[in-house]
C-alpha positions in Angstrom: -43.6 -14.2 -3.0 -44.8 -16.1 0.4 -41.9 -18.5 -0.2 -39.2 -15.7 -0.3 -40.8 -14.9 2.8 -40.4 -17.6 4.4 -36.5 -18.3 3.4 -35.9 -15.0 4.9 -37.4 -16.2 8.0 -35.4 -19.2 7.9 -32.9 -19.3 10.9 -29.7 -19.6 8.6 -30.7 -16.7 6.2 -28.9 -14.5 8.5 -25.4 -16.6 8.3 -26.0 -16.6 4.2 -26.6 -13.7 3.9 -23.4 -12.6 5.5 -21.4 -15.1 4.0 -22.7 -13.7 0.9 -21.2 -10.5 1.6 -17.7 -11.5 3.2 -17.9 -13.5 -1.1 -18.0 -9.4 -2.6 -16.0 -7.4 -0.3 -13.5 -10.8 -1.4 -13.8 -10.4 -4.8 -13.8 -6.4 -4.7 -10.1 -6.9 -3.1 -9.3 -9.0 -5.5 -10.1 -6.7 -8.3 -8.5 -3.8 -6.8 -4.7 -5.6 -5.8 -4.9 -6.9 -9.0 -4.9 -3.7 -10.4 -2.5 -2.3 -8.3 -0.2 -5.2 -8.8 -0.8 -4.9 -12.8 -0.5 -1.4 -12.5 2.7 -2.0 -10.3 4.9 -4.5 -13.7 3.4 -1.9 -16.5 5.9 0.4 -14.6 8.7 -1.3 -13.4 11.0 1.9 -13.0 9.3 3.7 -10.3 8.6 0.8 -8.8 10.9 -2.1 -7.4 14.2 -1.6 -9.3 14.0 1.8 -7.7 13.0 1.5 -4.2 15.8 -1.6 -4.3 18.6 1.0 -5.2 17.2 3.2 -2.7 17.7 0.4 -0.3 20.9 -0.4 -1.3 21.3 2.9 -0.9 20.2 4.0 2.5 21.6 0.6 4.1 25.2 1.8 3.2 24.8 5.6 3.8 22.3 6.2 6.4 21.1 3.1 8.3 24.1 4.0 11.1 22.6 6.8 12.0 18.4 6.3 11.5 18.6 2.4 11.9 18.1 -0.5 9.8 14.6 -0.1 9.4 14.4 3.3 9.2 12.6 3.6 12.9 15.3 6.2 14.1 18.0 6.3 17.4 17.5 8.2 20.2 20.1 10.9 20.7 20.9 10.7 17.2 19.2 10.8 14.2 14.9 11.0 14.1 12.9 7.9 12.4 12.2 8.7 8.4 9.1 6.7 8.7 5.8 9.0 7.4 8.2 11.7 6.4 7.6 11.5 2.7 10.2 11.3 -0.5 10.1 15.8 -0.4 12.0 15.9 2.2 14.7 13.5 1.6 15.1 15.5 -1.4 15.8 18.6 0.4 17.4 17.0 2.9 20.3 15.3 -0.2 19.8 18.1 -2.3 21.2 20.5 -0.5 23.9 18.4 1.0 22.4 19.0 4.8 22.7 14.4 4.5 24.4 12.2 5.8 25.3 14.3 8.0 29.3 14.5 9.0 28.7 14.6 12.3 26.0 15.6 15.0 25.1 18.5 15.1 21.7 21.5 16.0 21.6 22.2 12.3 23.5 20.8 9.3 25.3 23.2 7.2 24.4 22.7 3.3 27.2 21.2 1.3 28.6 19.8 -1.5 26.4 17.1 -2.7 27.0 13.1 -2.6 24.7 11.5 -4.9 23.3 11.6 -8.1 20.1 12.9 -9.0 18.9 9.6 -9.6 20.3 8.0 -6.1 18.3 11.0 -4.5 15.0 9.8 -6.4 15.7 5.9 -5.6 16.3 7.0 -1.6 13.2 9.2 -1.4 11.4 6.6 -3.3 12.5 4.6 -0.6 11.7 6.3 2.3 8.4 7.3 1.2 7.6 3.3 0.8 8.2 3.1 4.1 4.8 5.5 5.6 4.1 7.6 2.5 4.6 11.4 3.6 4.4 14.4 0.9 5.8 13.9 -2.6 8.3 15.3 -4.3 6.4 18.8 -6.1 6.4 18.7 -9.7 8.1 21.4 -12.0 4.8 23.3 -12.3 3.6 22.9 -8.4 6.9 25.0 -8.2 7.3 26.7 -10.4 6.4 31.0 -10.1 5.7 32.7 -13.2 2.7 34.9 -12.9 2.7 34.5 -8.8 2.1 37.6 -6.8 5.5 38.6 -5.8 3.6 41.4 -3.6 1.3 38.6 -1.9 4.3 37.0 -1.5 6.6 39.5 0.7 3.2 40.2 2.7 3.1 36.1 3.7 6.8 36.2 3.6 7.5 38.8 6.3 4.7 37.1 8.3 5.7 33.5 8.6 9.1 33.6 7.4 11.0 37.0 8.2 11.4 36.5 11.9 13.9 33.6 10.8 15.0 33.7 7.6 15.2 37.7 7.6 13.1 39.8 5.6 14.8 39.5 2.1 16.1 35.6 3.0 19.9 36.2 4.2 19.5 33.7 7.2 19.8 34.4 10.8 20.6 32.9 14.5 18.4 30.9 16.7 18.9 29.4 19.9 20.3 26.3 21.1 23.1 26.8 18.3 20.4 26.9 15.8 20.1 29.4 13.1 17.8 29.9 9.3 19.9 29.6 7.1 20.1 32.2 4.2 18.0 31.1 1.0 20.2 32.7 -1.5 21.4 29.5 -3.6 17.7 27.3 -2.7 16.4 26.4 -5.5 12.4 27.0 -6.0 12.0 23.4 -5.5 13.8 22.9 -2.3 12.2 26.2 -0.8 8.6 24.7 -1.6 9.9 21.4 0.0 11.6 23.5 2.9 7.7 24.5 3.9 6.1 21.4 2.7 8.4 19.2 5.5 9.7 21.8 7.9 13.5 20.8 8.2 15.3 21.1 11.5 14.1 24.2 13.8 11.7 25.2 10.8 7.7 24.6 11.0 5.7 22.6 8.9 3.7 24.9 6.3 1.1 22.5 4.5 -0.5 22.8 1.8 -3.8 23.6 4.3 -1.6 26.5 6.4 -0.2 27.9 2.8 -1.3 26.8 0.0 0.5 26.0 -2.9 -0.3 29.1 -5.1 0.6 30.8 -1.8 4.0 28.9 -1.7 5.1 30.1 -5.1 4.0 33.8 -4.5 6.4 33.5 -1.8 9.0 31.9 -4.1 8.3 34.3 -6.5 9.2 37.2 -4.1 12.3 35.5 -2.8 13.6 35.2 -6.0 12.6 38.6 -6.9 14.6 39.9 -4.4 18.0 38.1 -5.4 18.3 40.7 -8.6 16.8 43.8 -7.5 19.1 46.4 -7.0 20.4 48.2 -3.9 18.9 51.9 -4.3 20.7 52.9 -0.7 24.1 51.6 -1.7 27.0 49.0 0.0 23.8 46.1 1.0 26.0 44.9 4.5 24.3 42.0 3.9 20.9 42.6 3.9 20.2 41.8 7.2 19.3 44.8 8.4 20.1 47.6 11.2 22.1 45.2 13.6 25.1 45.1 11.8 23.9 49.0 9.9 24.1 49.9 13.8 28.1 47.6 14.6 29.3 50.2 11.2 28.2 53.2 12.4 29.3 52.5 16.0 32.6 51.6 14.4 33.2 54.6 12.2 32.2 56.6 14.9 34.8 55.1 17.3 37.4 55.6 14.6 36.8 59.0 14.6 36.9 59.8 18.0 40.9 57.9 18.3 41.8 60.2 14.8 39.4 62.8 15.9 42.2 62.7 19.5 44.9 61.7 18.2 45.1 64.7 16.0 44.2 67.2 19.3 47.3 65.2 21.1 49.6 65.7 18.7 48.1 69.8 17.9 48.7 69.8 21.6 52.3 68.9 21.9 53.2 71.1 18.9 51.7 74.0 20.9 54.0 73.2 24.4 57.4 72.7 22.0 
């Protein structure tokens, strides 16, 4: 016991402890990285080849606007580092990207990439800086969701821009909230998760995944609901209804004036 205590007091004892700690840390790091390398080797489809394919697509289709390293170009396109695979999947699967020309809001267009190309692009961008992953089928499945709660959440967080039934609407500076009648459940989930363009980000802490599914259930349900009042007028609210009422009243007044004038002329004849 005294021998051990004497060695602990030796001037080199502290250096020996530090050296041992560094050695253990190195061995632990080697073990972890070795396991990661083995996992990557076991699943090459989701690793190297897919990312390499995505890099080639990015260089030919996206780098002219977003930069050679996805760092973005001032005044042209934003950086994609850290946006995540979900953002890429949303933008490309809706045809918004690649963009035909710079604009305040990119419209929905026909898709120019195959599903595999989209996955490859998403994997490459995710490899640059992480970010939200593409949600799984279970994440976006609205089956069994609470449609009533989804309506409350949609009215509180979404209706100001997208309209009460998701019909969309105009915003400031040339931007607009697009209609949601063609959006798939996955695209709606990704939009809430990533906040494309003028839309704010509703991450899983702000709106939980279950609440996102409730909102998706409400949006998809409203598409098939009948209009008890008859003609829906686009379901965009009192503005359209007021215009129709104004034009209808104006037409009635014009016809009434023409009838009164014609009757007055007959009386004088």
